[in-house]
N, C-alpha and C positions, 0 to 999 in steps of 0.2 A: 506493497499501500501506498501512496506518494504523500499522502498529508500523513502529518502529524498525530504527538499523541494531542498534544492543546489545541490543533483545530480537532480533531475530536469530541474532545469536551465541550471544548465551545457550539460541537455544530449540536449536538445533544441535550444540554441543560444552557437555559436559557440564560446569559450573565447580564444582568442589567450594572448598568454605570453608575457608581459607586458614589454621589454626590451630594449636597446640602438639601438637594429641593426633591420631597417625599412627604407620605405620610408622618414619618416619625421623625420632619425637620424638628432641627431647635434655633429659636430666634437667633440670630445675631446680634446682636447689639453695639458694635463696633461696626461693622456696616450698614443699618441699619437701623441705627438708634432706635430707642424706651416706643414700646406700645401704647397708641394712645386710641379711648375708645371713638374719642370725640373725631378721631380722624375717619373713623370705620360706622358709623352713623349715616343713613337717609338722611336727606332733608325736612326739615319737622312742617314745614309750609309750602305750599307748591311756589308760590314770590321767592323763595327763598334763594333757588341758586337764579332769579331774575333779577334778584338786585345786588344779588351777590354779581355779578359780570354787569348794570348799568350802563358802568365808565368805559369796559368794554362797547360793549354797544353805541351807545353814545357816542367815540370814536368813527366806529364803522360807516355809522348813520352816518354821521360829517363827513369823512373820506369821501363817500360816493357823494353828497351831492355836489360835494363838490371840483370834484372827478365829472361830471355831468354839465355842472355851470361852466368851468371855468379847465378843462383839459389836465390828460396827466401829473400836467409837472406842477400844480398846486396841492396837491392831496403829500407827493413826495419829498416837496418839500418844509410840508407842514413834519411828515413823519421823521423826517429830519431833522429838524429844530425837537420834534420829544424828546428822540435817542440823545439831544447834544446837553440835551437839559437834564433829563434821568442821570445821566457821568457827573454832575456835579453836585456832591453832597459833600456835607464839613465831617471835621475825624467822628470814627465813629465812635467815642463816647460822647458826641454834642444832639442834642437835637435836629433835624432836614427840616425846615419848613415849603421847601419844594416851595417857593411861591413864583418861580418863575414857571414851572411846567401851570399852576394855576389861573398863570396871566396868561398863556398860550392857550389857555381851555377856557378860556370867560369866562373861570371859579373866583376868579381873584375878589367882586365885589358880588356873593352868596355868602350865605353866616349859613351853616351848615353840620350834621351832627360831632363831627370832625372840631369844629371852632367854637365847639363848646365844652363837650365833654372829654373827646379825643379817644381817638382809637386806643384802645390799653395795651394792643401791641404797640403802637410806636411812644412808650409811655417816655422818660426822659430816664433813662440808669444810666447816673453814675458812679462810673467802674477806675480800673485804675486806669490811666490812660497809657500807659508804657506796652501795661498787656496787652489791652487794646488791637494800639496801633501795631504791635507784633504779629498780633494773630491776623488782624486785616491783609498784613505785609506774605503769609505766609513760613514768618520770623520761627515761628512756634509749635 
C-alpha cells in the first residue's frame, strides 16, 4: 500500500482541528474583553435603533440632497471637512467639545440633551496625563 499509516488514520477517523471555537470554548479575556450583558440585549423599544442612528441617517439625507442640488463635488468636500474636523482632538485626559463639527452640521445653535445632561460616556475623567498620553501613543 502506497499510503502511510497517518493517512489511513486520517481517512478513517475524522479529526477536527483543535481551535478555540467550539461548544466548550472558554472566553478569552485578553482578546475579547469582559462579557457584557448590555451588549447582547435587543433594543427595548422599536425607535431605539432609529434614535441611535439619527445623526448618521440625517447626514446621509443631507448628502443626498446636496448631491442632487449642487453635484457630486459638494458632498465629497463636506465629507472631507467632517473627516478633518473629527481628527482634531484635545489631549486624551481633557474633554473635547467638537465645536467645529457641530458648526459644520449646523448644530451649534441647537440646545440638545448632551448640552444639558451630557453623555455619561464622555464624562471628563482626569487621570494621570503622562500615562494617558503614553497609552494613546502606544508606548505602554
